[in-house]
C-alpha positions as CSV (number, residue, x, y, z in Angstrom):
1,M,0.0,0.0,0.0
2,A,1.1,3.6,-0.6
3,M,2.1,5.6,2.4
4,N,-0.6,7.3,4.5
5,E,1.0,10.7,4.0
6,P,2.2,11.1,0.4
7,L,4.8,13.7,-0.5
8,I,2.5,15.5,-2.9
9,T,-1.2,16.0,-2.1
10,N,-2.1,18.9,-4.4
11,D,-4.2,17.4,-7.3
12,A,-3.3,20.3,-9.6
13,V,0.4,19.2,-9.2
14,I,-0.5,15.5,-9.6
15,L,-2.5,16.2,-12.8
16,G,0.4,18.1,-14.2
17,M,2.7,15.2,-13.5
18,L,0.3,12.7,-15.1
19,M,0.0,14.9,-18.2
20,V,3.8,15.2,-18.5
21,I,4.1,11.4,-18.3
22,L,1.4,10.9,-21.0
23,A,3.1,13.5,-23.2
24,L,6.5,11.8,-22.8
25,V,5.1,8.4,-23.6
26,F,3.3,9.5,-26.8
27,K,6.2,11.6,-27.9
28,T,8.7,8.8,-27.6
29,A,6.3,6.2,-29.0
30,S,6.0,8.3,-32.2
31,S,9.7,8.9,-32.4
32,E,11.6,7.6,-35.5
33,K,14.8,7.0,-33.5
34,P,15.9,3.4,-33.6
35,F,16.1,3.0,-29.8
36,W,12.5,4.1,-29.2
37,K,11.2,2.1,-32.2
38,K,12.8,-1.0,-30.8
39,F,11.7,-0.2,-27.2
40,Y,8.1,0.2,-28.2
41,T,8.2,-3.0,-30.2
42,Y,8.4,-4.8,-26.9
43,V,6.9,-2.4,-24.4
44,P,3.4,-1.2,-25.3
45,S,2.7,2.5,-24.7
46,L,-0.5,1.6,-23.0
47,L,1.4,-0.4,-20.4
48,L,3.6,2.6,-19.6
49,C,0.5,4.9,-19.3
50,Y,-0.7,2.5,-16.5
51,F,2.5,1.7,-14.8
52,L,4.5,5.0,-14.7
53,P,1.7,6.6,-12.6
54,S,1.6,3.4,-10.5
55,I,5.2,4.0,-9.6
56,L,4.3,7.4,-8.2
57,N,1.7,5.7,-6.0
58,S,3.8,2.7,-5.0
59,T,6.7,4.8,-3.8
60,G,4.5,7.1,-1.7
61,L,5.1,10.2,-3.9
62,V,1.3,10.5,-4.4
63,S,-1.7,8.7,-3.1
64,G,-4.2,7.5,-5.7
65,E,-6.6,6.7,-2.8
66,Q,-6.5,10.3,-1.4
67,S,-6.5,12.1,-4.8
68,G,-9.8,13.2,-6.3
69,L,-8.6,12.9,-9.9
70,Y,-9.8,9.4,-10.6
71,R,-13.4,10.3,-9.6
72,I,-13.4,13.4,-11.8
73,A,-11.9,11.4,-14.8
74,S,-14.3,8.5,-14.3
75,R,-17.4,10.6,-13.9
76,Y,-16.8,13.3,-16.5
77,L,-14.1,12.2,-19.0
78,L,-15.1,8.5,-19.2
79,P,-18.7,9.1,-20.4
80,A,-17.5,11.9,-22.8
81,S,-14.9,9.5,-24.1
82,L,-17.4,6.7,-24.7
83,I,-19.7,9.1,-26.6
84,L,-16.9,10.3,-28.9
85,L,-15.5,6.8,-29.5
86,T,-18.9,5.4,-30.4
87,L,-20.4,8.2,-32.4
88,S,-18.0,7.4,-35.3
89,I,-19.2,3.9,-35.6
90,D,-20.3,3.2,-39.2
91,L,-22.5,0.2,-39.1
92,K,-23.0,0.3,-42.9
93,A,-19.2,0.2,-43.5
94,I,-18.8,-2.7,-41.1
95,K,-21.6,-4.5,-43.0
96,R,-19.7,-3.9,-46.2
97,L,-16.7,-5.8,-44.8
98,G,-18.8,-8.9,-45.3
99,P,-20.5,-11.2,-42.7
100,K,-17.3,-13.1,-41.9
101,A,-15.5,-10.1,-40.4
102,V,-18.5,-9.4,-38.1
103,I,-18.9,-13.1,-37.3
104,M,-15.3,-13.4,-36.3
105,F,-15.6,-10.2,-34.1
106,F,-18.7,-11.6,-32.3
107,S,-17.2,-15.0,-31.9
108,G,-14.3,-13.3,-30.2
109,T,-16.7,-11.4,-28.0
110,I,-18.6,-14.6,-27.1
111,G,-15.2,-16.2,-26.3
112,V,-14.5,-13.5,-23.8
113,I,-18.0,-13.5,-22.2
114,I,-18.1,-17.3,-21.6
115,G,-14.3,-17.7,-21.2
116,G,-14.3,-15.8,-17.9
117,P,-16.8,-18.0,-16.1
118,L,-15.4,-21.1,-17.7
119,A,-11.9,-20.2,-16.5
120,I,-13.3,-19.8,-13.0
121,L,-15.0,-23.1,-13.2
122,I,-11.9,-24.9,-14.5
123,V,-9.6,-23.4,-11.9
124,S,-12.1,-23.8,-9.0
125,S,-12.1,-27.6,-9.7
126,F,-8.5,-27.9,-8.4
127,A,-7.7,-24.5,-6.7
128,P,-11.0,-22.9,-5.5
129,E,-9.1,-20.5,-3.2
130,L,-7.4,-19.0,-6.3
131,V,-10.6,-17.7,-7.8
132,G,-12.5,-17.1,-4.5
133,G,-12.6,-14.2,-2.1
134,E,-15.3,-12.0,-0.7
135,G,-16.3,-8.4,-1.0
136,P,-14.1,-6.0,-3.0
137,D,-11.3,-8.7,-3.1
138,A,-13.5,-11.3,-4.8
139,V,-11.5,-12.4,-7.8
140,W,-14.5,-12.3,-10.1
141,R,-14.9,-8.6,-9.5
142,G,-11.4,-8.0,-10.7
143,M,-11.9,-10.2,-13.7
144,T,-14.9,-8.0,-14.8
145,T,-12.3,-5.3,-15.5
146,I,-10.5,-7.6,-17.8
147,A,-13.7,-8.5,-19.5
148,G,-14.3,-4.7,-20.0
149,T,-11.0,-4.1,-21.7
150,W,-11.1,-7.4,-23.7
151,I,-14.4,-6.6,-25.2
152,G,-14.2,-2.9,-25.4
153,G,-11.2,-1.0,-24.1
154,G,-9.9,1.2,-21.3
155,A,-13.2,3.1,-20.9
156,N,-15.2,-0.1,-20.5
157,Q,-12.6,-1.5,-18.1
158,A,-12.9,1.6,-15.9
159,A,-16.7,1.3,-16.1
160,M,-16.6,-2.3,-14.8
161,L,-14.1,-1.3,-12.0
162,E,-16.6,1.2,-10.8
163,V,-19.8,-0.9,-11.3
164,F,-18.6,-4.1,-9.7
165,G,-16.3,-2.4,-7.1
166,A,-13.0,-4.4,-7.2
167,S,-10.4,-3.3,-4.7
168,A,-7.5,-1.2,-5.9
169,A,-5.0,-4.0,-4.9
170,L,-7.0,-6.6,-6.9
171,F,-7.3,-4.2,-9.8
172,S,-3.6,-3.6,-10.0
173,I,-3.1,-7.4,-10.4
174,M,-5.8,-7.7,-13.0
175,V,-4.3,-4.9,-15.1
176,T,-1.0,-6.8,-15.1
177,V,-2.8,-10.0,-16.1
178,D,-4.7,-8.2,-18.8
179,V,-1.8,-6.4,-20.4
180,I,0.7,-9.2,-20.3
181,V,-1.6,-12.0,-21.5
182,A,-3.2,-9.8,-24.1
183,N,0.2,-8.7,-25.5
184,I,1.5,-12.2,-25.7
185,W,-1.5,-13.0,-27.8
186,T,-0.9,-9.8,-29.9
187,G,2.6,-11.1,-30.6
188,F,1.2,-14.4,-32.0
189,L,-1.2,-12.4,-34.2
190,L,1.5,-10.2,-35.6
191,Y,3.6,-13.2,-36.3
192,G,0.6,-14.9,-38.0
193,A,0.2,-11.8,-40.3
194,G,3.4,-12.8,-42.0
195,Q,2.1,-16.3,-42.4
196,A,-1.4,-15.3,-43.6
197,E,-1.3,-17.1,-47.0
198,R,-0.3,-20.4,-45.4
199,I,-3.0,-20.0,-42.7
200,D,-5.7,-19.1,-45.3
201,K,-4.7,-22.1,-47.3
202,F,-5.2,-24.3,-44.2
203,F,-8.6,-22.8,-43.5
204,K,-9.5,-22.9,-47.3
205,A,-10.4,-19.2,-47.0
206,D,-10.8,-16.8,-49.9
207,S,-9.2,-13.5,-49.1
208,S,-9.9,-11.7,-52.4
209,A,-12.6,-9.5,-50.8
210,I,-9.9,-7.9,-48.7
211,D,-8.7,-5.8,-51.7
212,D,-12.2,-4.4,-52.1
213,V,-12.2,-3.5,-48.4
214,K,-9.0,-1.6,-48.8
215,K,-10.4,0.6,-51.5
216,R,-13.7,1.3,-49.7
217,I,-12.0,2.2,-46.4
218,E,-9.5,4.5,-48.0
219,S,-12.3,6.3,-49.9
220,F,-14.4,6.7,-46.7
221,R,-11.5,8.2,-44.8
222,L,-10.6,10.7,-47.5
223,G,-14.2,11.7,-47.9
224,I,-14.5,13.0,-44.3
225,L,-11.0,14.0,-43.4
226,K,-10.3,17.7,-43.0
227,I,-8.3,20.1,-40.8
228,P,-10.3,20.8,-37.7
229,A,-11.2,24.5,-37.0
230,L,-12.0,25.8,-33.5
231,P,-15.8,25.6,-34.1
232,D,-15.4,21.9,-35.0
233,T,-13.5,21.2,-31.8
234,M,-15.9,23.2,-29.6
235,L,-18.9,21.3,-31.3
236,I,-17.2,18.0,-30.4
237,L,-16.7,19.0,-26.8
238,G,-20.2,20.5,-26.6
239,I,-21.8,17.2,-27.7
240,A,-19.5,15.1,-25.5
241,F,-20.0,16.9,-22.3
242,G,-23.6,18.0,-23.0
243,L,-24.6,14.4,-23.4
244,T,-22.4,13.5,-20.4
245,G,-24.4,16.0,-18.4
246,L,-27.7,14.5,-19.7
247,S,-26.5,11.0,-18.7
248,H,-25.9,12.2,-15.2
249,Y,-29.3,14.0,-15.1
250,L,-31.2,10.9,-16.3
251,S,-29.2,8.6,-14.0
252,D,-30.2,10.8,-11.0
253,G,-33.8,10.2,-12.0
254,I,-33.5,6.5,-12.8
255,V,-31.6,5.3,-9.7
256,P,-34.2,6.4,-7.1
257,I,-36.9,4.6,-9.1
258,I,-34.8,1.4,-9.2
259,K,-34.2,1.6,-5.4
260,S,-37.9,2.1,-4.7
261,L,-38.7,-1.2,-6.3
262,P,-39.2,-4.4,-4.1
263,A,-36.0,-5.6,-2.5
264,E,-36.8,-9.2,-3.4
265,W,-36.3,-8.4,-7.1
266,E,-32.5,-8.1,-6.2
267,L,-31.9,-5.5,-8.9
268,D,-28.7,-4.5,-7.0
269,R,-27.3,-7.9,-7.9
270,F,-27.3,-6.7,-11.5
271,S,-25.8,-3.3,-10.6
272,L,-29.0,-1.6,-11.7
273,D,-29.1,0.6,-8.6
274,S,-25.6,2.0,-9.5
275,S,-25.8,5.6,-10.8
276,F,-22.4,5.0,-12.5
277,F,-23.8,2.0,-14.4
278,W,-26.6,4.1,-15.8
279,I,-24.2,7.0,-16.7
280,V,-22.0,4.7,-18.7
281,V,-24.9,2.8,-20.4
282,L,-26.7,6.1,-21.3
283,A,-23.5,7.7,-22.6
284,T,-22.8,4.6,-24.8
285,T,-26.4,4.6,-26.0
286,F,-26.2,8.3,-26.9
287,G,-23.0,7.7,-28.9
288,L,-24.7,4.8,-30.8
289,I,-27.7,7.0,-31.6
290,L,-25.4,9.8,-32.9
291,S,-23.7,7.2,-35.2
292,F,-26.9,7.2,-37.3
293,T,-26.8,11.0,-37.8
294,K,-24.5,13.5,-39.5
295,A,-22.6,13.7,-36.2
296,R,-20.7,10.7,-37.3
297,N,-18.8,12.9,-39.7
298,L,-17.2,14.6,-36.7
299,E,-14.7,11.8,-36.8
300,G,-13.2,13.6,-39.8
301,V,-12.3,16.5,-37.5
302,G,-10.9,14.4,-34.6
303,A,-13.8,13.2,-32.5
304,S,-12.1,9.9,-31.6
305,R,-8.8,11.6,-31.1
306,L,-10.2,13.8,-28.4
307,G,-12.1,10.8,-27.0
308,S,-8.8,8.9,-26.8
309,A,-7.0,11.8,-25.1
310,M,-9.7,11.8,-22.4
311,L,-9.4,8.1,-22.1
312,Y,-5.6,8.2,-21.6
313,V,-6.0,10.8,-18.8
314,L,-8.4,8.3,-17.2
315,V,-5.9,5.5,-17.8
316,A,-3.2,7.5,-15.9
317,T,-5.5,8.1,-13.0
318,I,-6.4,4.4,-12.8
319,G,-2.7,3.6,-12.9
320,M,-2.2,5.9,-10.0
321,Q,-4.5,3.7,-7.9
322,M,-2.2,0.7,-8.4
323,D,0.3,-0.8,-5.9
324,L,2.9,-2.6,-7.8
325,K,4.1,-4.6,-4.8
326,S,0.8,-6.5,-4.6
327,I,1.5,-8.1,-8.0
328,F,4.1,-10.4,-6.7
329,Y,1.7,-12.0,-4.2
330,N,-0.8,-13.2,-6.8
331,Y,1.2,-14.4,-9.8
332,Q,-1.0,-17.5,-10.0
333,L,-3.8,-15.4,-11.5
334,F,-1.8,-15.4,-14.7
335,M,-2.9,-19.0,-15.1
336,V,-6.5,-17.9,-14.9
337,G,-5.9,-15.2,-17.6
338,G,-4.1,-17.8,-19.8
339,I,-7.0,-20.2,-19.6
340,W,-9.4,-17.4,-20.4
341,I,-7.5,-16.3,-23.5
342,L,-7.1,-19.9,-24.7
343,I,-10.9,-20.3,-24.6
344,H,-11.3,-17.1,-26.6
345,V,-8.7,-18.4,-29.2
346,T,-10.3,-21.8,-29.4
347,I,-13.7,-20.4,-30.2
348,L,-12.2,-18.0,-32.7
349,L,-10.2,-20.7,-34.6
350,T,-13.1,-23.1,-34.6
351,T,-15.4,-20.5,-36.0
352,A,-12.8,-19.5,-38.6
353,K,-12.4,-23.1,-39.7
354,I,-16.2,-23.6,-40.0
355,I,-16.9,-20.5,-42.1
356,K,-13.5,-20.5,-43.9
357,A,-12.7,-16.9,-42.7
358,P,-9.5,-15.3,-43.9
359,F,-6.9,-15.0,-41.1
360,F,-7.1,-11.2,-41.5
361,F,-10.7,-11.3,-40.1
362,T,-9.7,-13.7,-37.4
363,A,-6.8,-11.6,-36.3
364,V,-8.5,-8.2,-36.4
365,G,-11.8,-9.6,-35.0
366,S,-9.8,-10.9,-32.0
367,M,-7.7,-7.8,-31.5
368,A,-10.7,-5.5,-31.8
369,N,-11.9,-7.3,-28.7
370,I,-8.7,-8.0,-26.8
371,G,-6.7,-5.0,-27.7
372,G,-9.3,-2.4,-28.7
373,A,-8.7,0.7,-30.8
374,A,-5.1,0.9,-29.7
375,S,-4.0,-2.5,-30.9
376,A,-6.5,-3.5,-33.6
377,P,-5.2,-1.0,-36.2
378,I,-1.7,-2.2,-35.5
379,V,-2.6,-5.8,-36.2
380,A,-4.7,-4.8,-39.2
381,S,-1.9,-2.7,-40.7
382,A,0.5,-5.7,-40.3
383,F,-1.5,-7.1,-43.2
384,H,-1.6,-3.8,-45.2
385,P,-1.3,-0.2,-44.0
386,S,-4.6,0.8,-45.6
387,L,-6.4,-1.9,-43.6
388,A,-5.7,-0.2,-40.2
389,P,-9.1,1.6,-40.3
390,V,-10.8,-1.8,-40.5
391,G,-9.4,-2.5,-37.0
392,V,-10.6,0.9,-35.9
393,L,-14.1,0.2,-37.1
394,L,-14.4,-3.1,-35.4
395,A,-12.7,-1.8,-32.2
396,V,-15.2,1.0,-32.1
397,L,-18.0,-1.6,-32.3
398,G,-16.2,-3.2,-29.3
399,Y,-16.4,0.1,-27.4
400,A,-20.1,0.1,-28.1
401,L,-20.6,-3.5,-26.9
402,G,-18.0,-3.6,-24.2
403,T,-20.2,-2.2,-21.4
404,Y,-23.0,-4.6,-22.1
405,G,-20.9,-7.7,-22.8
406,A,-18.5,-7.2,-19.8
407,W,-21.5,-6.6,-17.5
408,L,-23.0,-9.9,-18.7
409,C,-19.7,-11.7,-18.3
410,G,-19.4,-10.2,-14.7
411,I,-22.9,-11.5,-13.8
412,L,-22.0,-15.0,-15.1
413,M,-18.7,-15.0,-13.2
414,Q,-20.4,-13.9,-10.1
415,A,-22.9,-16.8,-10.5
416,V,-20.1,-19.5,-10.8
417,A,-17.5,-18.0,-8.4
418,P,-16.8,-20.3,-5.4
């Protein structure tokens, strides 16, 4: 645990430190210098955004528990981020990718949803104490945060942390399990991209449609891309925070109604009495509604970029909650994460074999779940640079489904947990 009396207690100073850390990470990650290119080949930038702030907390320099930054980021920046990341979703464009791309994405989602409870059942058959626990330290609560990020991304992960209430110590372990297990799988996918022709031959898959996808995606991006002016940016922020405010307002009205219902209905078991749950669900829903309007074109002036910036501030405040020392006491949980990802992979490959899906759709469908918008474009571009937006499109679909899918996975894990 961090010291009771941290060296720095002023949140303005702490926010400045976090923003400097994020700036340095992204500046070096985009560097063309050989050292940094090689460094970020092995160390994901997202990992640094979590763990550098955690060093501040673990050494007692700051206290994530005493700081109010996480609450501000989770209540204001997270819903705004969800809105901006989902308003750009183009369901028609995803449909044009063909049914196999979407089928592989959803098979990956299903693999995560059922993989969590199955992993708990498997491990509980020989080591129930490993996946047990009570209250905020119940392992299933921490696993819901992995489900959030493996279906959606950091925003959904933060939502599950708040909705299911895992302890900070447990969450620090789960972040490590999530990042390390996910990045090992990412490495396999990047290697597989270089062997795509052999893999497609094994699955008897026809990848000719991929060329058509390249042309359509490039045309779509060029059609909406423009240099943002100040009115564009202010409109984006107005929509994001205006709907965030509306989500808070509606949540304040819904929660008292839920709490007034009969206790025997046990609605609290499904987190329906949580104001944060409704804020996140409403924000995601508003973003989806906007995706059917002209607001979707705000992606051309940087909607998702601003959403991602808000998200990374949230990621840094989450990292500031972590105590790195607790990781070494629960290394066995990596086995649980490994079983979980293997179930996901098994369902994916089985589906790919049945429908003869090109490996590109398998890889991107998986990474749109497991890695989200940060990793899916990387894996997609490993096949061809112009295919990176395909990863973004499916990852944004993951953002939209992450809240719902992770919540369902959490309820299932709660049901089977010893």
